[in-house]
N, C-alpha and C positions, 0 to 999 in steps of 0.2 A: 607569514608562511611561504613557505618555500614552496613549488612548482609543485612537486612528487605528493606532497602533501596533500596539497588543493587538489589534486588527480587520485589520489585513494579516498578522501572525503567524496569528492563526486562519485566514485563508484563504488562507493561502502549504498552513498544514499541510490544510484543506479540499479543495484541488487533487490537492492527495497522496492523502488520504482517496478522493479520487475517481478516479485512477489504478488503485489496489490496490483498489477495488473493481470496476472494472472488467477488469483487469487479470486479475485471481482468478478473475472468473467469465467471460473467457474465456479462459483454462485448464481451466477444467471443461470446460469445452461440447470441445473438443480434445485433451484427456486421454485416454488408452486405456484404463487402467486403475483399477480401480472406486476403490481407495481414493483414489487420487488427485483422480479428479473427487467426493467428496464432504468430500475436502480444503481444495481451492480452494473450494469453495460455502461451506466454513465460514468458511473465510478471507473471502471478498469478503463473506459477511453482515457479521462483523466490523468491516470495512472500512466496508462501509454504514452501522452503527452507530454507530460513530465521526464519522463524516459528518455524520452527523445532531446526535451531539451539539454540536459545532463550531461547525455552524451556526446552531444552535439558541441559544449565548455569542454570537456574532457579533450575532443577532438583538438578544438584553438588551443588547446594547454601543451600538443602534440603526446597527450596520453592515446591509452587506447580503451574502449570505453567496456564495463565488463559485457557479459553478455551472457542471459540466464541468473538467474534469483540465488535465493541462502537455501543449504539444507534445511534451516529451517522456516522457511514461506513453502518449501516444497512435501514439509511432515504435518503442516498445519493442511492441506489440500489435498493431502492422503486422510489426513482426518477427518476432514468433515466432509468425503466419497462416504468412510465408514459409519459415520455418524447417520449420512442423512440418510441412508441403506437399511439401517438399525432406529430409528425414530420412526412415534409415529406424526413428532412434530418438527420434521424435518426442513423449513420455515425458519424454525427457532434455531435448530442445533446452525446451522446455517448464519444468522446473524450472531451468534457467540461466539463463532471462528469468525468471522470477518473483523468483530471486536479484538478477538486477539492478536490478530495480523494489524490490526490498525494503534495496537497498543504497542510493537515492536516499531509498529513506522515511526509513531510519534516520540520513540526515545530517542531513536538513531535521527531523527531529525534534528534534535532537540543536543544531541550531541557534535552534532557536525555543526548548531550554532555558537558552542562555546569556543572555536576555534578560531583562527585571523585569519578569515577569509577577505579576497578584493572586493570589495566595495557591490559589484555586480554581479558576482556568484553569493553573496550576502542577498543579497534584492531576492534571487530568482528562488533562494531557499527558504527565505522566509516567504516568500508566496506559497510554495510548494508546502513548506508546513501550514500556513493556513490551511489549506486545502483537508490536508488528512490531519487537522483536526476537528472543521468541520463531518469530515467522511466519518472520522470516530465519534461524533458526536452523535449523528444523525444514527449513526446504524446499535449504538447505545441507546437513543432513544427509541425506535422501535424493539430493539429488543424485550426492552424494560413495559414498553406498552401489550409489546405479546406475552410478558410474562403474565403480566397483570390478566389478559383476557384469555387463560389458559385454564 
């Protein structure tokens, strides 16, 4: 894979990580349950750390890291705000929107791993992908438990 393509792949994941960081921070702010606030804050910090790692690799390759996220990510954050404001089950709405965001992240990471990447970058993306999957699955399981208890 050429350098420009690698930078483009990393920058796509940079945008996704930004969306995750902002989305989970927004979720932590709006969640009612203390355990969800803590979980979402931890996930926001993990996304921010991943964002820094990706940006560092982009700079090492001579590129400029993307700043900001995707339009879809901004839309999901806005939708979460609306759903929380209109739902009597705001934590449930937050979990549902977080899972949707993690679905987008899972696809982006799966697509990136289809690329012919340098070994060090592949290892980084594989590691971050494992975190994305773990975050997704935890959010999904919490959403399902909440649905069962409502």
